[in-house]
C-alpha positions in Angstrom: 115.5 86.6 111.2 112.8 88.7 112.7 110.4 90.3 110.9 111.1 94.3 110.3 110.7 97.2 107.5 114.4 97.9 106.1 112.8 101.4 104.3 110.5 104.1 105.4 107.4 104.9 103.2 107.6 107.8 100.3 104.4 108.3 98.5 102.8 111.0 96.5 99.3 111.8 96.1 97.4 110.8 93.1 95.2 113.7 91.6 94.5 115.1 95.1 92.6 111.7 95.8 92.9 109.0 98.1 95.6 107.0 95.9 99.3 107.0 96.6 102.2 106.1 94.6 105.2 104.8 95.8 108.1 107.3 95.1 110.9 104.3 96.8 110.5 100.9 97.0 109.3 99.3 100.9 110.9 96.6 101.6 109.7 94.1 104.4 111.5 91.1 105.4 108.9 88.6 106.6 109.5 86.2 109.4 106.6 84.0 108.4 107.8 83.4 104.6 111.4 83.9 105.8 112.2 86.1 103.1 112.0 90.0 101.8 109.2 91.5 100.1 109.7 94.6 98.1 107.1 96.5 97.0 108.5 98.6 93.9 108.5 102.2 93.4 105.2 103.0 91.2 102.9 100.9 93.3 99.4 102.6 93.8 97.8 102.1 96.7 95.0 103.2 99.0 96.9 102.9 102.4 94.0 100.8 104.2 90.6 100.1 102.6 88.9 101.1 105.6 84.9 102.1 105.2 84.6 105.8 105.7 81.9 105.0 108.6 84.7 103.3 111.1 87.3 106.4 109.8 87.1 108.0 113.6 88.7 104.8 115.3 90.5 103.1 112.1 91.4 106.1 109.6 93.0 105.4 106.2 96.6 105.8 107.9 98.2 105.7 110.8 100.6 103.1 112.3 99.6 100.5 110.1 100.3 102.4 107.1 103.4 100.4 106.0 101.3 97.1 106.9 98.4 98.1 104.7 100.9 99.3 101.9 102.6 95.8 102.0 98.8 94.0 102.3 97.7 96.0 99.3 100.7 94.8 97.0 100.6 91.1 98.3 96.5 91.3 97.5 97.3 93.2 94.1 100.0 90.5 92.9 99.5 87.2 94.5 102.4 86.4 95.6 101.1 84.6 98.1 97.6 83.1 98.8 94.8 85.4 100.6 95.5 84.0 104.2 99.1 84.2 103.9 98.9 87.8 102.8 96.6 88.5 105.9 98.9 86.6 108.2 101.7 88.5 106.9 99.5 92.0 107.5 98.7 91.2 110.9 102.7 90.0 111.2 103.6 93.3 109.9 101.4 95.6 112.2 102.8 93.8 115.0 106.3 94.9 113.9 105.0 98.4 113.8 103.7 98.3 117.4 100.2 98.7 116.8 97.6 98.3 119.3 96.5 94.6 119.7 92.8 95.7 119.3 93.5 97.6 116.0 95.2 94.6 114.8 92.3 92.4 116.1 89.8 94.9 114.1 92.3 95.0 111.0 93.1 91.4 110.8 89.8 90.1 111.3 87.9 92.6 108.8 90.7 91.4 105.7 90.1 88.0 107.0 86.4 87.7 106.8 85.6 90.6 104.2 88.8 90.9 101.8 88.3 88.1 99.5 86.0 90.3 96.8 89.2 92.7 97.0 92.1 89.6 96.8 90.0 87.8 94.1 88.5 91.0 92.2 92.7 91.5 91.3 93.2 88.0 89.9 94.8 88.6 86.8 94.3 84.5 85.5 93.3 83.8 82.4 89.4 82.3 82.6 
């Protein structure tokens, strides 16, 4: 089975800020995992966590927004390890038809600089 999104992205803006809450679940099938991932209704995201200085090239939302929401969910829940989450992000951007340049930029950004975001969400007891 091919990778694909099975639903559209429906969100509400929270307090006029950068945070968004899903009003319907987002469903994606990953060929990499050979399973569906459902981001639940109520999940809170900031779309793509791009530093403001780069917004002219890579704004927080774009053709890759659904992939960014999926990636946020994987980072927050730790359903998969960081490397797999980053690879699913890349896979999902390819599914969405994001340009190779943007995929390269965003994938490498999370690969090399995403560890603090992934591990800050680590819910393990110390």
